[in-house]
C-alpha positions as CSV (number, residue, x, y, z in Angstrom):
1,M,0.0,-0.2,0.1
2,G,1.4,3.0,-1.3
3,E,1.9,6.2,1.4
4,K,-0.7,9.2,1.5
5,V,0.6,12.1,-0.5
6,F,-0.7,15.4,1.4
7,E,0.4,18.9,-0.5
8,H,-1.8,21.6,2.0
9,T,0.1,22.4,5.4
10,L,-2.8,23.6,7.4
11,L,-1.2,24.0,11.0
12,E,2.9,23.6,11.5
13,T,5.0,23.8,14.9
14,K,8.6,24.8,14.9
15,K,10.5,23.9,18.0
16,V,7.9,24.9,20.2
17,N,7.9,24.8,24.2
18,K,5.8,25.0,26.8
19,I,7.4,25.2,30.4
20,F,5.5,25.4,33.1
21,G,6.8,27.5,36.7
22,A,10.6,28.7,36.9
23,G,14.0,28.2,38.6
24,K,14.2,24.7,39.8
25,K,10.8,23.9,39.8
26,A,10.3,24.4,36.3
27,V,8.7,21.6,34.0
28,H,9.3,21.2,30.5
29,A,6.6,20.3,28.8
30,V,6.9,20.6,25.8
31,R,10.4,20.6,24.0
32,D,11.2,22.0,20.4
33,V,9.3,20.2,19.1
34,D,8.3,20.5,14.8
35,F,4.7,19.6,14.7
36,R,2.6,19.6,10.7
37,M,-1.1,18.6,9.5
38,H,-1.8,18.9,6.2
39,E,-4.9,18.4,4.7
40,G,-7.5,16.2,4.8
41,E,-4.5,14.3,7.2
42,I,-5.5,11.7,9.7
43,I,-2.8,11.9,12.4
44,S,-2.0,10.3,15.8
45,L,0.0,11.9,18.6
46,V,0.7,9.0,21.0
47,G,2.2,8.5,24.3
48,Q,2.0,7.8,27.6
49,S,0.9,9.7,30.4
50,G,2.1,12.6,31.1
51,S,4.2,12.7,27.4
52,G,3.2,16.1,27.2
53,K,0.6,15.6,24.1
54,T,-2.4,17.1,25.6
55,T,-0.3,20.6,26.3
56,L,0.3,20.1,22.8
57,S,-2.5,19.5,22.2
58,K,-4.0,22.9,24.0
59,I,-1.3,25.2,22.3
60,L,-2.5,23.6,18.8
61,L,-5.8,25.0,19.8
62,G,-4.6,28.7,21.2
63,L,-5.8,27.8,24.6
64,L,-2.3,27.8,25.6
65,K,0.6,29.9,25.3
66,E,3.5,29.0,24.0
67,T,6.7,29.6,25.7
68,S,8.7,29.4,22.8
69,G,9.3,28.6,19.3
70,K,6.8,29.4,16.1
71,I,3.0,28.0,15.5
72,E,1.5,29.1,12.0
73,Y,-0.9,29.2,10.7
74,K,-2.1,28.4,6.7
75,G,1.4,29.5,6.3
76,V,1.1,32.8,8.5
77,P,2.6,32.8,11.8
78,R,-0.6,32.6,13.9
79,N,-2.5,35.5,15.2
80,L,-3.9,35.6,19.0
81,R,-3.6,38.8,20.1
82,S,-7.2,39.7,20.2
83,Q,-10.7,38.4,21.0
84,K,-11.6,38.4,17.2
85,A,-8.5,37.1,15.8
86,R,-9.0,33.9,18.7
87,L,-12.8,33.5,17.6
88,A,-11.5,33.9,13.3
89,Y,-8.7,30.9,14.2
90,W,-11.6,29.2,16.4
91,Q,-13.6,29.1,13.2
92,N,-10.9,26.5,11.7
93,I,-9.6,24.9,14.3
94,Q,-12.3,22.6,16.6
95,A,-11.8,19.9,19.2
96,I,-13.7,17.4,21.3
97,F,-12.4,15.9,24.9
98,Q,-12.3,12.7,26.3
99,D,-14.7,14.4,29.0
100,P,-18.0,15.5,27.8
101,F,-19.3,16.8,30.6
102,S,-16.3,19.3,31.6
103,T,-16.5,20.4,27.5
104,F,-20.1,22.0,27.8
105,N,-21.8,24.7,30.4
106,Q,-23.7,22.7,32.7
107,F,-26.3,26.1,32.6
108,F,-26.9,26.7,29.1
109,R,-29.6,24.2,27.5
110,V,-28.5,22.1,24.4
111,E,-30.3,24.1,22.1
112,K,-28.4,27.2,23.5
113,I,-24.9,25.0,23.0
114,L,-25.7,24.2,19.4
115,N,-27.0,28.2,18.7
116,D,-23.6,29.4,19.8
117,C,-21.6,27.4,16.9
118,L,-24.1,29.4,14.8
119,N,-22.8,32.6,16.1
120,L,-19.3,31.6,16.0
121,Q,-19.8,31.1,12.6
122,G,-21.6,34.6,11.9
123,L,-24.7,33.3,11.4
124,G,-26.6,34.5,14.3
125,Y,-28.7,37.0,12.1
126,L,-30.5,33.7,10.7
127,P,-34.3,33.3,11.1
128,L,-35.4,31.2,14.2
129,V,-36.9,28.5,11.8
130,E,-33.6,28.1,9.5
131,K,-31.6,28.0,12.5
132,Q,-33.6,25.3,14.4
133,D,-33.8,23.2,10.9
134,K,-29.7,23.4,10.7
135,M,-29.5,22.4,14.6
136,R,-31.8,19.7,13.4
137,N,-29.7,18.6,11.0
138,A,-26.6,18.6,13.4
139,C,-28.5,15.7,15.8
140,Q,-30.0,13.6,13.0
141,F,-26.7,13.8,11.4
142,V,-25.0,12.0,15.0
143,N,-28.6,9.9,15.4
144,L,-30.5,12.0,18.1
145,K,-34.0,13.9,17.9
146,Y,-33.5,18.0,18.6
147,E,-36.9,18.0,19.4
148,E,-36.4,15.6,22.4
149,L,-33.3,17.6,23.1
150,Y,-33.1,21.1,23.0
151,N,-34.5,22.1,25.8
152,K,-32.3,19.7,28.2
153,Y,-29.2,20.8,30.0
154,P,-26.4,18.6,29.5
155,F,-26.6,16.7,33.6
156,E,-30.0,15.5,31.5
157,L,-28.0,13.5,29.2
158,S,-26.2,9.8,29.7
159,G,-22.7,10.1,28.1
160,G,-23.4,8.2,25.1
161,Q,-25.3,11.3,23.8
162,M,-23.2,14.0,25.1
163,Q,-20.2,12.4,22.4
164,R,-22.9,12.3,20.2
165,L,-23.6,16.4,20.5
166,M,-19.8,17.6,20.4
167,I,-20.0,15.7,17.2
168,A,-22.4,17.2,16.5
169,R,-21.2,20.7,17.2
170,I,-18.4,20.3,15.0
171,F,-21.1,19.4,12.2
172,M,-22.4,22.6,12.2
173,M,-19.2,24.1,13.1
174,K,-17.4,22.3,9.8
175,P,-13.6,22.7,11.3
176,K,-10.6,22.8,8.9
177,V,-8.8,21.0,11.8
178,L,-10.4,18.7,14.7
179,I,-8.4,18.2,17.5
180,A,-9.5,15.0,19.6
181,D,-8.1,13.8,22.5
182,E,-8.8,10.6,23.8
183,P,-13.0,11.2,22.5
184,T,-13.5,7.7,22.6
185,S,-12.2,6.2,26.0
186,M,-15.1,6.8,28.1
187,I,-17.7,4.5,26.5
188,D,-17.9,1.2,24.7
189,A,-17.2,-0.6,21.9
190,C,-19.7,-0.3,20.2
191,S,-20.4,3.5,20.6
192,R,-16.8,4.0,20.2
193,S,-16.4,2.2,16.4
194,T,-20.0,4.9,16.0
195,I,-18.2,8.0,17.1
196,L,-15.1,7.3,15.2
197,D,-17.7,6.7,12.1
198,M,-19.2,9.6,12.3
199,L,-16.0,11.4,12.7
200,M,-14.3,9.6,9.2
201,E,-17.3,10.6,7.5
202,L,-17.2,14.4,8.6
203,R,-13.4,14.2,7.0
204,N,-14.2,12.7,3.9
205,E,-17.1,15.1,3.7
206,N,-15.8,18.2,4.2
207,R,-11.8,17.4,3.6
208,M,-11.4,18.2,7.3
209,T,-7.5,17.4,9.4
210,I,-8.2,15.5,12.2
211,L,-6.2,14.9,15.1
212,F,-6.0,12.2,17.7
213,I,-4.8,12.6,20.9
214,T,-4.3,9.0,22.4
215,H,-2.0,6.6,24.6
216,D,-3.9,3.7,22.1
217,L,-1.5,2.6,19.9
218,G,-4.6,0.0,17.9
219,L,-6.4,3.0,17.5
220,A,-3.7,4.9,16.2
221,Y,-2.7,2.1,13.5
222,Y,-5.8,1.7,12.3
223,I,-7.0,5.1,11.2
224,S,-3.6,6.9,10.8
225,D,-1.9,8.2,7.9
226,T,0.4,9.3,10.2
227,I,1.8,9.5,13.6
228,Y,4.0,10.9,16.1
229,I,5.2,9.7,19.0
230,M,5.2,11.8,22.3
231,E,8.6,10.5,25.1
232,S,8.5,14.0,28.1
233,G,8.1,16.3,25.9
234,Q,9.7,15.4,23.1
235,I,8.6,13.7,19.5
236,V,11.1,10.8,19.3
237,E,9.7,9.5,16.4
238,Q,7.2,10.2,13.5
239,G,6.2,9.2,10.0
240,S,3.2,6.8,8.4
241,A,1.6,4.4,10.2
242,E,3.0,1.5,8.5
243,D,6.7,2.6,9.5
244,V,6.0,3.5,12.8
245,I,4.5,0.5,14.2
246,L,6.1,-2.2,12.0
247,H,9.9,-0.6,11.4
248,P,9.7,1.3,15.0
249,Q,13.4,3.2,15.6
250,S,13.3,4.2,18.5
251,A,13.4,2.0,21.7
252,Y,10.4,3.8,23.4
253,T,8.6,3.2,20.2
254,K,9.5,-0.1,20.4
255,Q,8.1,-0.8,24.5
256,L,5.0,0.8,23.0
257,V,4.5,-1.9,19.9
258,T,5.4,-4.5,22.3
259,D,2.7,-4.3,25.0
260,V,-0.1,-4.6,22.5
261,P,-0.5,-8.6,21.9
262,K,-0.5,-9.1,18.2
263,L,-1.2,-5.5,17.2
264,R,1.0,-6.3,13.8
265,E,-1.1,-9.2,12.8
266,E,-4.3,-8.8,10.6
267,W,-7.9,-9.3,12.4
268,V,-9.8,-11.8,10.8
269,L,-13.5,-11.2,11.4
270,D,-16.1,-14.1,11.3
């Protein structure tokens, strides 16, 4: 199987560092990271807890300020200095997280959560009927019924409904880049497959770039075009999914692969 070639770079970091604290108590969470995301590419950033992958994802999202280094979006230095610039950036860069209950304001009803997506896109001027149609279509995409949910608060939903609602937001926003931080780790295998199928459909429809932040090497292998391996804040290996998993170079990657039984064997489905 030939390696895919991706031409258009969307988001790139150059020698990015993040240091928390100072002096002897300083923690160097991200060290000289070079990272590149292309249009339509599926990437997995893999590492154990404490490797720095979530810190890097928050830097990419613009939720954390890098200590040093450069970040470019579409080949231009990223500008997040004003609220207007941040909102423009977040129209194109969105995220879903491991814990859906910490994603939404528990005091906002589902209707407001989805309506805020329209406002962020500058569509707040639309008539109420059109807004409701867009919200209804987004819920339908993730197999939820808008009429049954719109007046509920997040704490009244199940974990599965919350996960689907997060993806409904992405369906409405249609971002260029989606950063998914352990999005399926808290749900059962059947729901996990459904969620991943929905994300793949969004990617295929919109040529969306997806970055999975995960410790699950099996997931990374089977869905990714490119894998980055992160250890102690550094990228220790990168390449196509097949190269990284089948021909690991770093000792850390070799250990990760060894820890996943039968990862390299072909799946046999009855």
